[in-house]
C-alpha positions as CSV (number, residue, x, y, z in Angstrom):
1,M,90.3,86.2,89.8
2,E,89.9,83.5,87.2
3,E,87.6,85.8,85.2
4,L,90.4,88.4,85.1
5,L,93.0,85.9,84.0
6,M,90.6,84.5,81.3
7,D,90.1,87.9,79.8
8,P,92.0,88.2,76.4
9,A,93.2,91.7,77.4
10,F,95.2,90.1,80.3
11,H,97.3,88.1,77.9
12,V,99.3,90.7,75.9
13,T,101.7,88.0,74.7
14,G,98.9,86.0,73.1
15,T,99.4,83.0,75.4
16,K,96.3,80.8,76.0
17,H,97.5,79.5,79.3
18,T,95.0,80.5,81.9
19,P,96.0,79.3,85.4
20,N,93.2,78.5,87.8
21,V,94.2,80.8,90.7
22,S,92.0,79.1,93.3
23,E,94.1,75.9,92.8
24,L,97.4,77.6,93.5
25,S,98.9,77.0,96.9
26,L,99.6,80.0,99.2
27,V,103.1,80.3,100.4
28,T,104.2,82.8,103.0
29,P,108.0,83.5,102.8
30,N,110.1,83.1,106.0
31,D,111.1,86.2,107.8
32,M,108.4,88.2,106.0
33,G,107.4,91.3,107.8
34,V,103.8,91.5,109.1
35,Q,101.7,94.6,109.3
36,A,100.6,95.4,112.8
37,D,97.1,94.2,113.9
38,M,94.4,96.8,113.5
39,S,96.7,99.0,111.4
40,N,95.3,101.3,108.7
41,D,98.7,101.8,107.1
42,C,98.4,99.2,104.3
43,G,99.8,101.4,101.6
44,V,102.6,102.8,103.7
45,W,103.6,99.3,104.9
46,V,103.6,98.0,101.3
47,I,105.8,100.9,100.1
48,M,108.3,100.3,102.9
49,W,108.2,96.5,102.1
50,M,108.9,97.3,98.5
51,K,111.8,99.6,99.4
52,Q,113.4,96.8,101.4
53,M,113.0,94.1,98.7
54,G,116.1,91.9,98.6
55,E,117.2,92.6,102.2
56,K,117.6,89.5,104.4
57,E,115.4,90.8,107.2
58,Y,112.5,93.2,107.1
59,K,112.3,95.8,109.7
60,I,109.2,97.9,108.9
61,D,108.1,100.5,111.5
62,V,105.3,102.8,110.3
63,D,105.0,106.1,112.2
64,D,104.6,109.7,111.3
65,G,108.2,110.0,110.2
66,T,107.8,107.1,107.8
67,R,104.7,108.7,106.3
68,L,106.5,112.1,106.0
69,R,109.6,110.5,104.3
70,I,107.4,108.8,101.7
71,A,105.5,112.0,101.1
72,L,108.7,113.9,100.7
73,D,110.2,111.2,98.4
74,L,107.1,111.5,96.2
75,I,107.0,115.3,96.1
76,L,110.7,115.8,95.6
77,D,111.1,113.1,92.9
78,P,112.5,114.7,89.7
79,S,109.7,113.2,87.7
80,N,107.0,115.0,89.7
81,E,105.6,117.6,87.4
82,L,103.9,119.4,90.3
83,K,107.0,119.5,92.5
84,E,107.5,123.3,92.3
85,K,103.8,124.0,92.9
86,A,103.7,121.7,95.9
87,L,106.9,123.3,97.4
88,A,105.4,126.8,96.9
89,A,102.2,125.7,98.7
90,A,104.2,124.2,101.5
91,K,106.3,127.4,101.9
92,K,103.1,129.5,101.9
93,K,101.5,127.3,104.6
94,L,104.7,127.4,106.7
95,W,104.8,131.2,106.4
96,L,101.1,131.5,107.5
97,L,101.7,129.1,110.5
98,Q,104.8,131.1,111.6
99,K,102.8,134.4,111.3
100,K,100.0,133.0,113.4
101,R,102.4,131.8,116.0
102,R,104.1,135.3,116.2
103,V,100.7,137.0,116.6
104,K,99.7,134.5,119.3
105,E,103.0,135.1,121.1
106,S,102.8,138.9,120.9
107,N,99.2,138.8,122.3
108,S,100.2,136.6,125.3
109,C,102.9,139.1,126.5
């Protein structure tokens, strides 16, 4: 970490102050949420934590609904240049799944 901070490219302001990161003390804020043990949802957890920044209490539950909501937020964001392409692909996939289900139901009768 010190090497990163000593690199001139890191200091866009031209400052020469290079803190020695290994000498900084680690402080864990009170009431900070904690990711569940053995969880592989680091990215999802961090996104939810960032969304809740400034709230007095963190209540972060990661489940399939959380993942879906984040995916939808990203896809439907106005700045997403691929939004229409993603929506068209999702509609096509839905149509194919519905067709497959209808065929299966008609064969089981």
